[in-house]
Structure formats: C-alpha cells, structure tokens
C-alpha positions as CSV (number, residue, x, y, z in Angstrom):
1,M,112.5,94.1,116.1
2,D,110.9,91.5,118.2
3,A,107.3,92.4,117.4
4,N,108.1,92.5,113.7
5,Q,109.9,89.3,113.9
6,D,106.9,87.6,115.3
7,I,104.7,89.1,112.4
8,L,107.2,87.8,109.7
9,Q,107.4,84.4,111.2
10,G,103.8,83.9,111.9
11,K,103.1,85.1,108.1
12,W,106.3,84.1,106.1
13,H,104.5,81.5,103.9
14,E,102.1,84.5,102.8
15,L,104.8,87.1,102.7
16,K,107.5,85.3,100.5
17,G,106.3,86.8,97.2
18,Q,105.9,90.3,98.6
19,V,109.5,90.1,100.0
20,K,110.9,89.3,96.8
21,Q,108.8,91.8,95.0
22,R,110.2,94.4,97.4
23,W,113.7,93.6,97.2
24,G,114.1,92.0,93.7
25,K,117.9,91.2,94.1
26,L,116.8,88.4,96.5
27,T,116.8,85.1,94.9
28,E,114.4,82.3,95.0
29,G,116.7,80.3,97.1
30,D,117.1,83.2,99.4
31,V,113.4,83.6,100.0
32,T,113.2,79.7,100.5
33,R,116.2,79.7,103.1
34,L,114.7,82.4,105.2
35,S,112.4,81.2,107.7
36,G,110.6,84.7,108.5
37,K,113.3,85.9,110.8
38,T,113.9,89.7,110.5
39,E,117.7,89.1,111.5
40,E,118.2,86.5,108.6
41,L,116.3,88.8,106.2
42,A,118.7,91.6,107.3
43,G,121.5,89.6,106.7
44,I,120.5,88.8,103.3
45,L,119.9,92.3,102.4
46,Q,123.1,93.3,103.8
47,Q,124.9,90.8,101.3
48,R,122.6,91.8,98.2
49,Y,122.4,95.2,98.7
50,G,125.3,96.4,100.4
51,Y,123.5,97.7,103.4
52,G,124.8,98.2,106.8
53,K,123.1,96.5,109.5
54,A,120.9,99.5,110.7
55,Q,120.0,100.3,107.2
56,A,118.6,96.8,106.7
57,E,116.6,96.9,109.8
58,L,115.3,100.4,108.7
59,E,114.2,98.7,105.4
60,I,112.5,95.9,107.0
61,N,110.6,97.9,109.7
62,Q,109.6,100.3,106.9
63,W,108.2,97.6,104.7
64,I,106.3,95.9,107.6
65,S,104.9,99.5,108.4
66,D,103.6,99.9,105.1
67,H,102.1,96.4,105.0
68,A,100.9,96.5,108.9
69,P,97.0,96.3,107.8
70,T,97.6,93.2,105.8
71,L,100.2,91.6,108.3
72,N,98.1,92.0,111.3
73,A,94.7,90.5,109.6
74,T,94.0,86.9,110.1
C-alpha cells in the first residue's frame, strides 16, 4: 500500500470530504485526526465497520483505484 499511502498523504486535504462520503460511519473527528496514512484509515475502518485488516485495505485500494485519475492529477 506504499504508493497508495503516498497518494493519500499528498492529497489528503482534498480527499477528506470524499473519504467521509464513501465511508459515512466516519465522524468528522475521525477524518480530521487522520493524516492521510492508509494504515490509520484502515484502523478506523476496522473500528467503525468491523472489517478485518485485509478487508479494510481492500476497500481503501478499491476506492483509490476508482479515483486514480482524480488522485494522480495535479
């Protein structure tokens, strides 16, 4: 998830709203506390949704893949 982590960290301020939209169980506090690290997001998804680590990582990777053109644009 290293490349994905770089993408999230680099664009986190732009992605917070989209992350909250995708995972509606995340609170504003959750999203604010996250710094764009995929490990942190995976941990919060595990807490809020009851996902295992693999499922949380799969969800994040799928979301990033779906948004790749937007995320890679400068």
